[in-house]
C-alpha positions as CSV (number, residue, x, y, z in Angstrom):
1,M,-30.6,-115.0,165.9
2,P,-31.3,-111.2,166.2
3,V,-28.9,-108.9,164.4
4,A,-30.2,-105.6,165.5
5,Y,-32.2,-104.0,168.4
6,G,-34.2,-100.8,169.2
7,N,-35.7,-99.2,172.2
8,D,-38.4,-96.6,172.4
9,R,-41.0,-95.0,174.6
10,Y,-43.8,-92.7,174.3
11,S,-44.6,-89.5,176.3
12,A,-47.3,-89.7,178.9
13,D,-49.8,-88.3,176.5
14,R,-48.6,-90.5,173.6
15,K,-48.1,-87.6,171.3
16,V,-44.3,-88.2,171.2
17,L,-42.3,-91.3,170.4
18,Y,-38.7,-91.2,171.8
19,L,-36.3,-93.5,169.8
20,K,-33.8,-94.3,172.6
21,G,-31.1,-96.5,171.3
22,S,-30.5,-99.2,168.9
23,G,-27.6,-101.2,167.4
24,T,-26.5,-103.8,164.8
25,V,-24.0,-106.5,165.2
26,P,-20.8,-105.5,163.3
27,E,-21.3,-108.3,160.5
28,H,-24.7,-106.9,159.7
29,R,-23.8,-103.2,159.5
30,G,-24.5,-101.5,156.2
31,K,-27.3,-103.9,155.1
32,G,-30.3,-101.8,156.1
33,C,-31.0,-103.2,159.5
34,Y,-31.0,-99.6,161.2
35,T,-32.9,-98.1,158.5
36,A,-35.6,-101.0,158.9
37,L,-35.8,-100.1,162.7
38,G,-36.4,-96.5,161.8
39,V,-38.9,-97.2,159.4
40,H,-40.8,-99.6,161.8
41,G,-40.7,-96.9,164.4
42,L,-42.2,-94.2,162.4
43,N,-44.7,-96.5,161.0
44,E,-45.7,-97.5,164.6
45,A,-45.8,-93.9,165.6
46,K,-48.1,-93.0,162.9
47,R,-50.4,-95.9,163.6
48,R,-50.7,-95.0,167.2
49,G,-51.4,-91.5,166.6
50,A,-48.1,-89.9,167.6
51,Q,-47.6,-86.3,166.5
52,M,-43.7,-86.3,166.6
53,V,-40.7,-88.8,166.7
54,T,-37.5,-87.7,168.1
55,V,-34.1,-89.4,168.3
56,Q,-30.5,-88.6,169.3
57,A,-28.1,-89.4,166.6
58,R,-24.4,-89.7,166.3
59,N,-22.8,-87.7,163.5
60,G,-21.6,-90.1,160.9
61,T,-23.3,-93.2,162.0
62,S,-27.0,-93.1,162.6
63,E,-27.4,-89.5,161.5
64,P,-27.1,-90.1,157.9
65,S,-29.7,-92.9,157.9
66,L,-32.1,-90.7,159.9
67,K,-31.8,-87.9,157.7
68,R,-32.8,-90.2,154.7
69,L,-35.8,-91.2,156.7
70,G,-36.8,-87.4,156.9
71,F,-35.3,-86.5,160.3
72,Q,-34.2,-82.9,160.6
73,S,-31.5,-81.5,162.8
74,L,-32.8,-79.6,165.8
75,G,-29.6,-78.9,167.5
76,V,-26.3,-80.3,168.8
77,Y,-26.0,-82.4,171.8
78,Y,-22.9,-82.3,173.8
79,H,-21.8,-85.3,175.9
80,L,-19.9,-83.9,178.7
81,V,-17.6,-86.0,181.1
82,Q,-16.2,-85.1,184.5
83,S,-13.3,-87.5,185.1
84,N,-11.8,-85.9,188.3
85,M,-14.5,-86.9,190.8
86,G,-12.1,-86.7,193.8
87,D,-11.7,-82.9,193.3
88,F,-15.4,-82.4,192.3
89,L,-16.6,-84.2,195.4
90,S,-14.4,-82.1,197.7
91,L,-16.0,-79.0,196.2
92,L,-19.3,-80.2,197.3
93,L,-18.3,-81.0,201.0
């Protein structure tokens, strides 16, 4: 039974690997599953000749593991939400 998953994609020129999402079932967290997925992604990127690997990380969850794998912070990503869609839609009409 799988306990973790990961998604990725390469840029059209295959120079960049985008690690796009992953997760570990709760009872297996803290056992190295996420780190193993990261190591696998980095090894595959190297094997395939990619020049860069990029990932979005959550502060305090995936971020520490990724930093231990050598990833560096490039900037801050803000997740913005518009919850009043009625007013927003009326502005467009």
